[in-house]
C-alpha positions as CSV (number, residue, x, y, z in Angstrom):
1,X,50.4,-44.2,53.8
2,X,52.3,-47.5,54.0
3,X,49.2,-49.4,54.7
4,X,47.8,-48.5,51.2
5,X,48.7,-50.3,48.0
6,X,51.0,-48.6,45.4
7,X,49.9,-47.3,42.0
8,X,52.9,-46.6,39.8
9,X,52.6,-43.8,37.3
10,X,54.7,-42.8,34.3
11,X,54.8,-39.2,32.9
12,X,55.5,-38.3,29.3
13,X,56.2,-34.6,29.0
14,X,57.4,-32.3,31.8
15,X,56.8,-28.8,30.4
16,X,54.3,-26.4,31.6
17,X,51.6,-28.9,32.6
18,X,53.8,-31.8,33.4
19,X,55.7,-29.8,36.0
20,X,52.4,-28.8,37.5
21,X,51.4,-32.4,37.8
22,X,54.6,-33.2,39.6
23,X,54.1,-30.3,41.9
24,X,50.5,-31.4,42.9
25,X,51.6,-35.0,43.4
26,X,54.3,-33.9,45.8
27,X,52.4,-31.1,47.6
28,X,49.3,-33.2,48.4
29,X,50.7,-36.7,48.5
30,X,49.0,-37.8,51.7
31,X,45.6,-36.2,50.8
32,X,45.7,-37.8,47.3
33,X,46.5,-41.2,48.8
34,X,43.5,-41.0,50.9
35,X,41.3,-39.9,48.1
36,X,42.7,-42.4,45.7
37,X,42.9,-45.3,48.1
38,X,46.5,-45.9,47.2
39,X,49.9,-44.4,47.1
40,X,50.4,-42.5,43.8
41,X,54.1,-43.1,42.9
42,X,55.6,-41.2,40.0
43,X,58.2,-43.7,38.9
44,X,59.6,-42.3,35.7
45,X,59.4,-39.1,33.5
46,X,60.1,-38.9,29.8
47,X,61.5,-35.6,28.6
48,X,63.0,-34.5,25.3
49,X,66.0,-32.7,26.9
50,X,67.7,-34.4,29.8
51,X,70.1,-31.4,30.2
52,X,67.4,-28.9,31.0
53,X,67.2,-27.8,34.6
54,X,63.9,-28.7,36.3
55,X,63.9,-27.6,39.9
56,X,60.3,-28.7,40.4
57,X,61.2,-32.3,39.2
58,X,64.4,-32.8,41.1
59,X,64.6,-35.6,43.6
60,X,64.0,-39.3,43.5
61,X,62.1,-39.5,40.2
62,X,64.0,-41.2,37.3
63,X,64.2,-39.0,34.1
64,X,64.8,-40.5,30.6
65,X,64.4,-39.5,27.1
66,X,63.4,-43.0,26.1
67,X,59.7,-43.7,26.1
68,X,60.2,-47.5,25.8
69,X,61.5,-47.3,29.4
70,X,57.9,-46.6,30.4
71,X,56.3,-48.8,27.8
72,X,58.3,-51.8,28.8
73,X,58.1,-51.3,32.6
74,X,55.3,-53.7,33.7
75,X,55.1,-52.1,37.1
76,X,53.7,-48.8,35.6
77,X,50.0,-49.2,35.3
78,X,49.0,-45.7,33.9
79,X,50.8,-43.1,31.8
80,X,50.1,-39.4,32.0
81,X,50.8,-38.1,28.5
82,X,50.9,-34.2,28.5
83,X,53.2,-33.6,25.6
84,X,51.8,-31.5,22.8
85,X,51.4,-32.0,19.1
86,X,50.3,-35.0,17.2
87,X,53.5,-36.9,16.6
88,X,55.2,-38.6,18.4
89,X,52.4,-38.3,21.0
90,X,50.1,-40.5,18.8
91,X,52.8,-43.1,18.5
92,X,53.5,-43.1,22.2
93,X,49.9,-43.4,23.2
94,X,49.4,-46.5,20.9
95,X,52.5,-48.1,22.3
96,X,51.4,-47.6,25.8
97,X,47.9,-48.9,25.1
98,X,49.3,-52.0,23.4
99,X,51.6,-52.6,26.3
100,X,48.5,-52.9,28.6
101,X,48.7,-49.3,30.1
102,X,45.9,-46.9,30.7
103,X,46.3,-43.3,29.6
104,X,45.5,-39.9,31.1
105,X,46.1,-37.0,28.5
106,X,45.7,-33.3,28.1
107,X,46.4,-33.4,24.4
108,X,43.4,-31.9,22.8
109,X,44.8,-31.8,19.2
110,X,45.6,-35.5,19.4
111,X,42.2,-36.5,20.6
112,X,40.5,-34.4,17.9
113,X,42.7,-36.0,15.2
114,X,42.7,-39.6,16.3
115,X,40.4,-39.8,19.4
116,X,37.8,-42.2,18.0
117,X,40.4,-44.6,16.7
118,X,42.4,-44.4,19.9
119,X,39.2,-44.9,22.0
120,X,38.3,-48.0,19.9
121,X,41.9,-49.3,20.3
122,X,41.7,-48.8,24.1
123,X,38.3,-50.5,24.2
124,X,39.2,-53.5,22.3
125,X,42.1,-54.1,24.8
126,X,40.2,-53.3,27.9
127,X,42.2,-50.1,28.5
128,X,41.0,-46.7,29.6
129,X,41.7,-43.2,28.4
130,X,41.0,-40.2,30.6
131,X,41.0,-36.7,29.1
132,X,39.4,-34.2,31.4
133,X,42.3,-31.8,31.0
134,X,42.0,-31.8,27.1
135,X,39.0,-29.4,27.1
136,X,38.6,-26.2,29.1
137,X,41.6,-26.8,31.4
138,X,40.6,-26.8,35.0
139,X,36.8,-26.7,34.4
140,X,35.5,-30.3,34.9
141,X,33.3,-30.3,31.9
142,X,34.1,-33.8,30.7
143,X,33.0,-35.4,33.9
144,X,29.9,-33.1,33.9
145,X,28.9,-34.4,30.5
146,X,29.8,-38.1,30.9
147,X,28.7,-38.4,34.6
148,X,26.5,-35.6,36.2
149,X,24.3,-35.1,33.2
150,X,23.6,-38.6,32.1
151,X,20.0,-38.4,33.0
152,X,19.6,-35.7,30.3
153,X,19.4,-35.3,26.6
154,X,21.6,-32.5,26.1
155,X,19.9,-29.8,24.0
156,X,22.8,-27.2,23.5
157,X,26.3,-26.3,24.5
158,X,27.4,-22.7,24.4
159,X,31.0,-22.0,25.4
160,X,34.1,-19.8,25.5
161,X,36.8,-22.4,25.0
162,X,39.8,-20.3,24.2
163,X,41.3,-18.0,26.8
164,X,43.6,-16.2,24.4
165,X,40.8,-14.9,22.2
166,X,38.7,-14.0,25.2
167,X,41.6,-12.0,26.8
168,X,42.1,-10.2,23.5
169,X,38.4,-9.2,23.0
170,X,38.2,-8.2,26.7
171,X,41.3,-6.0,26.6
172,X,40.3,-4.4,23.3
173,X,37.0,-3.2,24.7
174,X,38.1,-2.3,28.3
175,X,41.3,-0.6,27.2
176,X,40.0,0.9,23.9
177,X,42.9,-0.7,22.1
178,X,43.2,-2.1,18.6
179,X,43.6,-5.8,18.0
180,X,47.4,-5.7,17.1
181,X,48.3,-3.9,20.3
182,X,46.4,-6.4,22.5
183,X,47.8,-9.4,20.7
184,X,51.3,-8.2,21.5
185,X,50.3,-7.8,25.1
186,X,48.8,-11.2,25.2
187,X,52.1,-12.7,23.8
188,X,54.2,-10.8,26.3
189,X,52.0,-12.1,29.2
190,X,52.2,-15.7,27.8
191,X,48.6,-15.9,26.9
192,X,49.3,-16.1,23.1
193,X,51.9,-18.0,21.2
194,X,54.4,-16.4,18.8
195,X,52.1,-17.8,16.1
196,X,48.7,-17.3,17.6
197,X,46.8,-18.7,14.6
198,X,45.3,-21.8,16.4
199,X,43.7,-19.5,19.0
200,X,42.7,-16.3,17.0
201,X,41.5,-18.2,14.0
202,X,39.1,-20.4,16.1
203,X,40.8,-23.8,15.5
204,X,41.7,-24.5,19.1
205,X,38.1,-23.8,20.1
206,X,36.7,-25.8,17.2
207,X,38.8,-28.9,18.2
208,X,37.6,-28.7,21.8
209,X,34.0,-28.3,20.6
210,X,34.3,-31.3,18.4
211,X,35.3,-33.5,21.4
212,X,32.5,-32.1,23.5
213,X,29.9,-32.6,20.6
214,X,31.1,-36.2,20.3
215,X,30.5,-36.8,24.1
216,X,27.2,-34.9,24.3
217,X,25.5,-35.9,21.1
218,X,27.4,-39.0,20.0
219,X,28.3,-37.3,16.7
220,X,31.7,-36.9,15.2
221,X,32.2,-33.4,13.8
222,X,35.3,-32.4,12.0
223,X,36.6,-28.9,11.3
224,X,35.3,-29.0,7.9
225,X,31.7,-29.4,9.3
226,X,32.0,-26.6,11.8
227,X,31.2,-23.0,10.8
228,X,34.4,-21.4,11.9
229,X,35.4,-17.7,12.0
230,X,38.2,-16.1,13.9
231,X,38.7,-12.7,15.5
232,X,41.5,-11.2,13.3
233,X,39.2,-8.9,11.3
234,X,37.4,-7.4,14.2
235,X,38.0,-3.8,14.9
236,X,37.6,-1.9,18.2
237,X,34.7,-0.1,16.6
238,X,32.8,-3.5,16.3
239,X,33.2,-4.1,20.0
240,X,32.1,-0.6,20.8
241,X,29.1,-0.6,18.5
242,X,28.0,-4.0,20.0
243,X,28.5,-2.6,23.5
244,X,26.3,0.4,22.7
245,X,23.6,-1.9,21.4
246,X,23.8,-3.9,24.8
247,X,26.1,-6.7,23.6
248,X,29.6,-8.1,24.1
249,X,31.4,-9.8,21.2
250,X,32.8,-13.2,22.3
251,X,34.4,-16.1,20.3
252,X,31.4,-18.4,21.0
253,X,31.6,-22.2,20.4
254,X,28.1,-23.5,20.0
255,X,26.6,-27.0,19.4
256,X,22.9,-27.3,19.5
257,X,20.0,-29.3,18.4
258,X,17.6,-27.5,16.0
259,X,14.8,-29.4,14.4
260,X,16.6,-32.7,15.0
261,X,19.7,-31.5,13.2
262,X,22.9,-30.5,14.8
263,X,24.3,-26.9,14.4
264,X,28.0,-26.5,15.3
265,X,29.9,-23.3,15.0
266,X,32.8,-21.3,16.4
267,X,32.4,-17.6,15.6
268,X,32.7,-14.1,17.1
269,X,29.2,-13.6,18.3
270,X,27.2,-10.8,19.9
271,X,25.9,-11.9,23.3
272,X,23.7,-9.8,25.4
273,X,25.8,-8.0,28.1
274,X,23.8,-9.3,31.1
275,X,24.5,-12.9,30.4
276,X,27.1,-14.9,32.2
277,X,28.9,-15.9,28.9
278,X,29.2,-12.1,28.0
279,X,30.5,-11.4,31.5
280,X,33.4,-14.0,31.3
281,X,36.4,-11.9,30.9
282,X,40.1,-12.2,30.4
283,X,41.6,-15.6,29.8
284,X,38.7,-17.5,31.6
285,X,36.5,-20.0,29.9
286,X,32.8,-20.8,30.5
287,X,30.7,-23.7,29.4
288,X,26.9,-23.4,29.5
289,X,24.9,-26.6,28.9
290,X,21.1,-27.0,28.5
291,X,19.8,-30.5,29.4
292,X,16.1,-31.5,28.8
293,X,15.7,-32.3,32.5
294,X,18.1,-30.2,34.5
295,X,17.8,-27.0,32.4
296,X,20.7,-24.6,32.2
297,X,24.0,-25.1,34.1
298,X,27.2,-23.2,33.8
299,X,30.7,-24.1,34.6
300,X,33.4,-21.4,34.5
301,X,37.0,-20.8,35.5
302,X,40.5,-21.1,34.2
303,X,40.5,-22.8,30.9
304,X,44.2,-23.2,30.5
305,X,47.4,-22.7,32.4
306,X,49.9,-24.8,34.3
307,X,48.1,-25.5,37.6
308,X,44.4,-25.5,36.5
309,X,45.2,-28.1,33.7
310,X,47.4,-30.1,36.0
311,X,44.5,-30.1,38.6
312,X,42.3,-31.7,35.9
313,X,45.0,-34.4,35.1
314,X,45.3,-35.3,38.8
315,X,41.5,-35.5,39.2
316,X,41.6,-38.0,36.3
317,X,44.4,-39.9,38.1
318,X,42.4,-40.1,41.2
319,X,39.3,-41.2,39.3
320,X,41.5,-43.9,37.6
321,X,42.8,-45.2,40.9
322,X,39.2,-45.6,42.4
323,X,37.9,-47.2,39.3
324,X,35.5,-44.4,38.3
325,X,37.4,-43.6,35.2
326,X,37.0,-47.1,33.7
327,X,33.2,-47.0,34.2
328,X,33.1,-43.5,32.7
329,X,35.2,-44.6,29.7
330,X,32.9,-47.6,28.9
331,X,30.0,-45.0,28.7
332,X,32.1,-42.9,26.4
333,X,32.5,-45.9,24.1
334,X,28.8,-46.6,24.1
335,X,28.1,-43.0,23.1
336,X,30.3,-43.4,20.1
337,X,28.0,-46.3,19.0
338,X,25.0,-44.0,18.8
339,X,23.5,-43.2,15.4
340,X,25.0,-39.9,14.3
341,X,22.9,-36.9,14.1
342,X,22.5,-35.1,10.7
343,X,24.2,-31.7,10.5
344,X,22.4,-28.5,9.7
345,X,23.7,-27.3,6.3
346,X,25.6,-24.0,6.8
347,X,23.2,-22.1,4.4
348,X,20.2,-23.2,6.6
349,X,21.6,-21.7,9.9
350,X,19.0,-19.3,11.2
351,X,20.2,-16.4,13.4
352,X,20.0,-12.6,13.7
353,X,23.1,-10.9,12.4
354,X,25.3,-7.8,12.9
355,X,26.6,-6.4,9.7
356,X,29.3,-3.7,9.4
357,X,30.2,-2.0,6.1
358,X,32.8,0.7,5.4
359,X,31.2,2.7,2.6
360,X,31.7,6.0,0.6
361,X,29.9,8.7,2.5
362,X,27.6,9.8,-0.3
363,X,23.8,9.6,-1.0
364,X,21.9,6.4,-1.7
365,X,24.5,4.1,-0.2
366,X,22.2,2.8,2.6
367,X,19.3,2.6,0.1
368,X,21.4,0.3,-2.2
369,X,22.4,-2.0,0.6
370,X,18.9,-2.1,2.0
371,X,17.5,-2.9,-1.4
372,X,19.8,-5.9,-1.9
373,X,19.0,-7.2,1.6
374,X,15.3,-6.8,0.9
375,X,15.3,-8.6,-2.3
376,X,16.9,-11.5,-0.4
377,X,14.2,-11.4,2.2
378,X,16.5,-10.0,4.9
379,X,14.6,-7.7,7.3
380,X,16.5,-4.8,8.9
381,X,16.0,-4.3,12.7
382,X,18.2,-1.2,13.1
383,X,20.7,0.9,11.3
384,X,23.6,3.1,12.7
385,X,25.9,5.2,10.6
386,X,29.1,7.0,11.9
387,X,31.3,9.3,9.9
388,X,35.0,8.5,10.0
389,X,38.1,10.4,8.9
390,X,38.9,10.2,5.2
391,X,41.6,7.5,5.2
392,X,40.6,5.6,2.0
393,X,40.1,8.2,-0.7
394,X,41.3,11.8,-0.8
395,X,38.3,12.7,-2.9
396,X,35.5,11.5,-0.6
397,X,34.8,10.6,3.0
398,X,33.9,7.2,4.3
399,X,31.4,6.1,6.8
400,X,30.9,3.0,9.0
401,X,27.4,1.5,8.5
402,X,26.2,-1.0,11.2
403,X,23.0,-2.9,10.4
404,X,21.2,-5.4,12.8
405,X,19.0,-7.8,11.1
406,X,16.0,-9.8,12.2
407,X,16.3,-13.6,12.0
408,X,17.4,-14.9,8.6
409,X,19.5,-17.6,7.1
410,X,23.1,-17.9,6.4
411,X,22.4,-18.8,2.8
412,X,20.3,-15.6,2.2
413,X,23.1,-13.5,3.7
414,X,25.8,-15.2,1.6
415,X,23.9,-14.4,-1.5
416,X,23.3,-10.8,-0.4
417,X,27.0,-10.4,0.5
418,X,28.1,-11.4,-3.0
419,X,25.8,-8.6,-4.5
420,X,26.8,-6.0,-1.9
421,X,30.5,-6.6,-2.4
422,X,30.0,-5.4,-6.1
423,X,28.6,-2.0,-5.1
424,X,31.0,0.7,-6.1
425,X,30.4,2.4,-2.7
426,X,31.9,-0.4,-0.6
427,X,35.3,0.3,0.9
428,X,37.5,-2.3,2.6
429,X,36.4,-5.5,4.5
430,X,32.8,-6.0,5.5
431,X,32.0,-7.9,8.8
432,X,29.1,-10.3,9.4
433,X,28.6,-11.6,12.9
434,X,25.8,-13.8,14.4
435,X,23.7,-12.6,17.3
436,X,23.1,-15.2,20.2
437,X,19.4,-15.3,21.1
């Protein structure tokens, strides 16, 4: 495409996603040039270890471990930053912005931690930050919220944003396997890190939801404001009990308007089995958005992984080359200037709930629990009790008690929990999960 102008690109990070970016640039060079209206030339790649063999990146691209070689190269207009972590990625992005370069990034943690300040820095200097790959991998959710749905006031976002947790919950139920066994399988398959805390504790999904909430509602939400609960304490019996009741348990990320307040949570949630969110299995992600004009739309697919995430990075690069990205980024900056919505206090969250208790298998236990719930104005919808082997106390059996409530508030349940925990019949950890309406 010699008749087209050149756009020189720098790449910081050439691991899983970065190598996928290089592969797509090379495999679809001519097609991308037509779509971008210019030749996309990868001029330089910054890596941590120059000695590491990278077959996908061999060839005419210059490799370096010195980021200043990109920062100080006036011919490079845009930098793709796909290294992980907060530092030195934060420092590198600021240096590139200050040097007059635009940014494409997949670093979700960095945007959660420093996004508003980085966006402001870019806006003041007339620069652009593109970040489609930072949330939900290959699913084009950022462009949907910032472009396709701009005629709407978004009412709610309901999503599965972490493939690791979704894989674990899917395999636990389908394979009738305990959490620990499936976690080891996920680690062996590369779906989970050696330390899976960010995924299974809900932090990864919460950071992504924070970014989406900022874009959709113009409100900055920190992890401290998000009702967050992970999946570690779930047992196979919870997933099976939910299935028998017609539900699937999913680590659901939710951001919705309720009585002009914003409710934001990431929790294992019972979702009706016939819903698309419940049927999203394995490592896939899904985002369901309700707009006041368009109604419900759903986007689903690979939420992570080398090529899906690289696909989103390249989409941003093409948008940047055509000028669409700059227009979109200005609208993102305007959304940041909106008055922030008040957040719903946790104790006022109103949902139905699934409660599971391990109790001594003796008379009056259910009556004691029901009495406490009733005194806190929590109405019971259904009760199920299963005997289990005596694995807690040699002198008595134990039973698993599952209670489904009618709609109530988090505050009432917290107060009831405190009293129920003091009952002498309670054994082990109790579980409380919301039910999606």
